[in-house]
C-alpha positions as CSV (number, residue, x, y, z in Angstrom):
1,M,0.0,0.0,0.0
2,V,1.0,3.7,-0.4
3,N,2.8,5.1,2.6
4,Y,0.2,7.7,3.4
5,M,2.3,9.4,6.1
6,S,4.9,10.2,3.5
7,V,2.3,11.4,1.1
8,R,0.7,13.6,3.7
9,G,4.1,15.0,4.7
10,F,4.9,15.8,1.1
11,L,1.5,17.5,0.6
12,A,1.9,19.5,3.8
13,A,5.3,20.8,2.8
14,F,4.0,21.6,-0.7
15,L,1.0,23.6,0.7
16,G,3.3,25.4,3.2
17,A,5.5,26.5,0.3
18,L,2.6,27.7,-1.6
19,L,1.2,29.7,1.3
20,I,4.6,31.4,1.7
21,W,4.0,32.9,-1.7
22,G,1.1,34.9,-0.3
23,V,3.0,35.9,2.9
24,I,6.3,37.2,1.5
25,P,5.8,40.8,0.5
26,A,7.0,40.6,-3.1
27,R,6.0,44.2,-3.5
28,A,8.7,45.4,-1.1
29,A,11.4,45.5,-3.7
30,E,9.0,47.2,-6.2
31,N,7.7,49.8,-3.7
32,S,11.0,50.8,-2.1
33,P,11.4,54.6,-2.1
34,A,13.7,55.9,-4.9
35,P,16.3,58.6,-4.2
36,P,15.3,62.1,-5.1
37,E,16.5,63.5,-8.4
38,K,19.1,66.2,-8.6
39,G,17.6,69.6,-8.1
40,S,14.6,68.1,-6.2
41,S,13.9,68.7,-2.6
42,G,12.9,65.1,-2.1
43,T,9.6,66.1,-0.6
44,E,7.6,64.9,-3.7
45,Q,6.5,61.3,-3.3
46,Q,6.9,59.1,-6.4
47,G,4.5,56.3,-7.0
48,P,5.7,52.7,-7.3
49,P,6.7,51.5,-10.8
50,E,4.0,49.6,-12.5
51,V,4.6,45.9,-12.8
52,Q,3.5,44.2,-16.0
53,L,3.4,40.4,-16.7
54,P,5.6,39.3,-19.5
55,Y,3.7,37.6,-22.4
56,T,3.6,33.9,-21.8
57,T,1.2,31.1,-22.7
58,A,0.7,29.7,-19.1
59,P,1.4,26.0,-18.5
60,I,0.2,23.2,-20.7
61,I,-1.4,21.0,-18.0
62,T,-0.9,22.7,-14.7
63,D,-3.9,24.9,-14.2
64,T,-3.4,28.7,-13.6
65,A,-5.0,30.8,-10.9
66,L,-5.2,33.7,-13.4
67,T,-8.8,33.5,-14.7
68,Q,-9.8,34.3,-18.2
69,A,-10.3,38.0,-19.0
70,Y,-13.9,39.1,-18.7
71,K,-16.0,38.4,-21.9
72,T,-13.1,36.9,-23.8
73,F,-12.3,33.3,-25.0
74,T,-9.2,31.1,-25.2
75,L,-9.2,27.9,-27.1
76,Q,-6.5,25.3,-26.1
77,I,-5.8,22.2,-28.1
78,Y,-3.0,20.0,-26.9
79,P,-2.4,16.6,-28.7
80,T,-0.2,14.2,-26.8
81,L,1.3,10.9,-28.2
82,N,1.6,8.5,-25.3
83,L,4.2,5.8,-25.9
84,T,3.8,3.1,-23.2
85,G,7.2,2.3,-21.8
86,G,6.1,-0.2,-19.1
87,V,4.5,-0.3,-15.6
88,F,5.4,0.8,-12.1
89,N,4.7,-2.2,-9.9
90,S,3.5,-2.3,-6.2
91,R,7.2,-1.8,-5.1
92,W,7.7,1.4,-7.0
93,Q,9.9,-0.4,-9.5
94,R,9.7,-0.3,-13.3
95,A,8.6,-3.5,-15.0
96,S,8.1,-4.4,-18.7
97,V,4.8,-4.0,-20.5
98,G,2.5,-6.8,-19.8
99,A,3.5,-7.2,-16.2
100,G,0.2,-7.3,-14.2
101,Q,-0.8,-4.2,-12.3
102,A,-3.9,-3.9,-10.2
103,N,-5.7,-1.0,-11.8
104,T,-8.4,-1.3,-14.3
105,I,-7.7,1.9,-16.4
106,R,-5.9,0.7,-19.6
107,E,-4.9,-2.6,-18.0
108,I,-2.2,-4.1,-20.2
109,A,-2.5,-7.9,-19.9
110,A,0.0,-9.0,-22.5
111,R,3.4,-8.0,-23.8
112,G,3.4,-5.8,-26.9
113,D,3.8,-2.3,-28.2
114,Y,1.1,0.2,-27.1
115,K,0.6,3.8,-27.9
116,S,-2.2,6.3,-27.7
117,L,-3.0,9.7,-29.2
118,A,-5.1,11.9,-26.9
119,V,-6.3,15.3,-28.3
120,P,-7.9,17.3,-25.5
121,V,-9.8,20.5,-26.4
122,I,-10.5,23.2,-23.8
123,L,-12.6,26.4,-24.3
124,F,-12.2,29.1,-21.6
125,Y,-14.6,32.0,-21.1
126,G,-14.4,34.9,-18.7
127,L,-17.8,35.1,-16.9
128,T,-16.9,38.0,-14.6
129,P,-13.7,39.9,-13.8
130,R,-12.9,37.3,-11.1
131,M,-14.5,34.2,-12.4
132,D,-14.3,32.0,-15.5
133,M,-15.6,28.7,-16.8
134,S,-14.2,26.1,-19.2
135,L,-15.5,23.1,-21.1
136,S,-13.2,20.3,-22.1
137,G,-13.5,17.2,-24.3
138,S,-11.1,14.9,-26.0
139,F,-10.6,12.4,-28.8
140,V,-8.5,9.3,-28.0
141,Q,-7.0,6.9,-30.6
142,N,-5.3,3.8,-29.2
143,W,-3.0,1.3,-31.0
144,A,-1.6,-2.1,-30.0
145,S,0.8,-4.1,-32.1
146,N,3.1,-7.2,-31.7
147,V,0.9,-8.4,-28.8
148,E,1.7,-11.8,-27.6
149,P,0.9,-14.5,-28.4
150,G,0.8,-14.5,-32.1
151,S,1.9,-10.9,-32.8
152,R,-1.6,-9.6,-32.7
153,A,-2.6,-6.0,-33.5
154,A,-5.7,-3.8,-32.9
155,N,-6.7,-0.1,-32.8
156,F,-9.7,1.9,-31.7
157,G,-10.7,5.5,-31.6
158,S,-13.5,7.3,-29.7
159,L,-14.4,10.3,-27.6
160,G,-12.7,10.5,-24.2
161,D,-14.2,11.7,-21.0
162,S,-15.4,15.4,-20.8
163,S,-15.6,17.9,-18.0
164,I,-16.7,21.4,-17.0
165,Q,-14.5,23.6,-14.8
166,V,-15.1,26.8,-12.8
167,R,-12.4,29.1,-11.2
168,Y,-12.9,32.1,-8.9
169,R,-10.2,34.5,-7.6
170,L,-10.1,34.4,-3.8
171,L,-7.0,36.5,-3.4
172,D,-6.4,39.0,-6.2
173,E,-3.2,40.9,-5.9
174,A,-2.5,40.7,-9.7
175,P,0.0,40.7,-11.3
176,L,2.1,39.5,-8.4
177,T,0.0,37.0,-6.4
178,V,-3.3,35.3,-7.2
179,V,-5.1,32.4,-5.4
180,S,-8.2,30.9,-7.0
181,S,-10.7,28.2,-6.0
182,Y,-11.2,25.4,-8.5
183,F,-14.1,23.0,-9.1
184,S,-14.7,20.6,-11.9
185,A,-17.1,17.8,-12.8
186,L,-16.1,15.0,-15.1
187,F,-18.6,13.0,-17.2
188,P,-17.8,9.5,-18.4
189,T,-18.4,10.1,-22.1
190,G,-15.4,7.9,-23.1
191,H,-15.9,4.2,-24.0
192,A,-15.4,1.9,-21.0
193,S,-17.9,-0.9,-21.3
194,P,-18.2,-3.5,-22.8
195,L,-14.7,-4.1,-24.0
196,E,-14.0,-6.6,-26.8
197,H,-11.3,-9.1,-26.3
198,K,-10.1,-8.9,-29.9
199,L,-9.4,-5.2,-29.5
200,L,-6.7,-6.0,-26.8
201,G,-7.8,-3.2,-24.5
202,T,-7.5,-0.4,-27.1
203,D,-11.3,0.2,-26.9
204,Q,-11.1,1.7,-23.5
205,T,-11.0,5.5,-23.8
206,G,-12.6,6.5,-20.5
207,G,-12.7,5.7,-16.8
208,G,-16.4,4.8,-16.7
209,A,-17.2,6.9,-13.7
210,F,-18.2,10.5,-12.7
211,S,-15.8,12.5,-10.6
212,F,-15.8,15.8,-8.8
213,T,-12.6,17.8,-8.2
214,W,-12.2,20.7,-5.8
215,G,-9.2,22.6,-4.6
216,L,-6.9,25.7,-5.0
217,N,-4.8,27.2,-7.7
218,F,-1.8,29.4,-6.9
219,F,0.1,31.9,-8.9
220,R,3.2,34.0,-8.0
221,Y,5.2,36.4,-10.2
222,L,8.8,37.2,-9.2
223,P,9.7,40.2,-11.4
224,Q,13.3,40.4,-10.1
225,V,14.2,37.0,-11.7
226,P,11.8,37.0,-13.7
227,V,9.9,33.8,-13.2
228,L,6.2,32.9,-13.1
229,L,5.2,30.2,-10.6
230,Y,2.0,28.1,-10.7
231,G,0.6,25.4,-8.3
232,N,-2.4,23.2,-8.0
233,L,-3.6,21.3,-4.9
234,W,-6.8,19.3,-5.7
235,Y,-8.9,16.5,-4.2
236,T,-11.1,14.3,-6.4
237,N,-14.1,12.2,-5.4
238,F,-15.2,9.4,-7.7
239,T,-18.6,7.8,-8.0
240,D,-18.8,4.0,-8.6
241,G,-18.1,3.2,-12.2
242,W,-18.3,0.3,-14.7
243,V,-15.4,-0.9,-16.8
244,N,-16.1,-3.9,-19.1
245,R,-19.3,-4.7,-17.2
246,A,-17.5,-4.9,-13.9
247,R,-18.2,-2.5,-11.0
248,V,-15.2,-0.3,-10.3
249,I,-14.8,1.6,-7.0
250,Y,-11.9,4.1,-7.5
251,P,-9.9,5.5,-4.6
252,D,-10.1,9.3,-4.1
253,Q,-7.2,11.1,-5.7
254,I,-4.9,14.0,-4.7
255,T,-3.4,16.1,-7.5
256,V,-0.3,18.2,-6.8
257,N,1.1,20.1,-9.8
258,F,3.8,22.7,-10.0
259,A,5.0,24.7,-12.9
260,L,7.4,27.6,-13.7
261,E,7.9,29.8,-16.7
262,V,11.0,31.7,-17.4
263,P,10.5,34.4,-20.1
264,L,13.4,35.6,-22.2
265,K,12.2,39.2,-21.7
266,K,10.3,41.0,-18.9
267,S,8.2,43.0,-21.2
268,S,4.8,42.3,-22.7
269,G,6.5,42.0,-26.0
270,N,8.2,38.8,-25.0
271,R,8.1,36.0,-27.6
272,W,9.9,33.0,-26.0
273,A,9.8,31.3,-22.7
274,F,11.0,28.1,-21.0
275,L,8.4,26.0,-19.2
276,L,8.9,23.2,-16.6
277,E,6.0,21.3,-15.1
278,V,5.9,18.6,-12.4
279,L,2.7,16.6,-12.5
280,S,1.6,14.2,-9.9
281,N,-1.4,12.1,-8.8
282,W,-1.7,10.2,-5.5
283,D,-4.5,7.9,-4.6
284,A,-5.9,8.1,-1.1
285,G,-8.7,6.5,0.9
286,R,-12.3,7.2,0.0
287,M,-14.0,10.1,1.8
288,F,-17.5,8.7,1.0
289,G,-18.9,5.3,0.1
290,P,-17.5,1.8,0.2
291,R,-13.9,0.8,0.3
292,A,-12.1,1.0,-3.1
293,N,-11.6,-2.2,-5.0
294,Q,-8.6,-0.8,-7.0
295,A,-5.1,-0.7,-5.6
296,P,-3.9,2.8,-4.9
297,L,-1.7,4.3,-7.6
298,A,0.8,7.1,-7.7
299,L,2.5,8.7,-10.7
300,V,4.9,11.7,-11.0
301,N,5.8,13.1,-14.4
302,V,8.0,16.0,-15.5
303,L,7.2,18.1,-18.6
304,P,9.9,20.5,-20.0
305,A,8.7,22.6,-22.9
306,V,9.4,25.7,-24.9
307,E,6.8,28.4,-25.5
308,F,6.6,30.6,-28.6
309,M,4.2,33.6,-29.0
310,P,4.5,34.8,-32.6
311,C,1.4,37.2,-32.4
312,S,-1.3,38.4,-30.0
313,W,-3.9,35.8,-31.0
314,F,-1.9,32.6,-31.3
315,A,0.8,30.8,-29.3
316,V,2.3,27.3,-29.3
317,D,4.2,25.1,-26.7
318,A,6.2,22.0,-27.4
319,G,7.6,19.5,-24.9
320,V,7.8,15.9,-23.7
321,Q,6.3,14.3,-20.6
322,V,8.7,12.0,-18.9
323,P,7.8,9.6,-16.0
324,L,9.9,9.9,-12.8
325,F,8.4,7.3,-10.5
326,G,5.1,5.7,-9.6
327,K,3.2,2.7,-8.3
328,N,0.5,0.3,-9.6
329,T,0.1,2.0,-13.0
330,T,1.5,2.2,-16.5
331,Y,3.9,4.9,-17.5
332,N,4.2,6.7,-20.8
333,Y,6.6,9.0,-22.7
334,G,4.5,11.7,-24.2
335,P,5.6,14.3,-26.8
336,T,3.1,17.1,-26.3
337,L,2.1,20.1,-28.5
338,S,-0.2,22.8,-27.2
339,L,-1.9,25.3,-29.4
340,F,-3.5,28.5,-27.9
341,F,-6.0,30.7,-29.7
342,F,-7.0,34.0,-28.0
343,F,-10.3,35.7,-28.9
């Protein structure tokens, strides 16, 4: 089982670091009094210099506390090609594809080559100056080849699960510090049941259950560096689901994400930035309902990427998701492209 004490300690440390963002007075350096000019008596008070955010895209997967501007849209499309490298077993060790793991999602029961193209599409809209809403859906295409015995092959494409998200700014000290609440509801629109044996598991494109996620998003801008910091701390409750006609009771899940952007220029005319994301999911005990019948999983990925903003209405990111460590789950190497359209 997962060492929950270590997970809780990690989460407590992460949350404490995020809270420090809101405590350290980042404005101090910006608001320090300037020396009087020559020929001036020094009695006239000068206002603090205005801080402007450099132009960046925001992270690809880590959510941002900066809500969508009022009455504007952003469309994000980020195709990811997941190349299955193997599984993390119950002892946090890497094992070859086909080694049994206890989770139902994309269970890989035989050795072979597996890959998946997921194309999520998210539309953001600014409902108020402090609140926005987004709708997301996806298309998933799965392939299996050289599957033992007999070097079998199969493929399947279908819609994935879809969701709706709402964010509200709780602490708004933009552009330096923002803390937002986050809520989302996921709908099992992907195919999860029944599954055909001849398709070798490729016909599963969803988890087969509703889920509800709530938590906090954090943002901090350090203009002296400059660097933009992002964080997510979420908790997800799952309803009972069905995968291949079998009842699935998922554990609750904790999501902890962290991202940083380093723009090449401080100004709003910036065109390039470096992005680094650390993405993690940790299964926990269930808050409501019966005991989970799936073994608890854990997965930590890192996503380095480059951002390019050629114009005011379009931007693109390119990077690769790399698994660091995990437990009771498959792991993938995922080249990722993210396209942003601003309206």
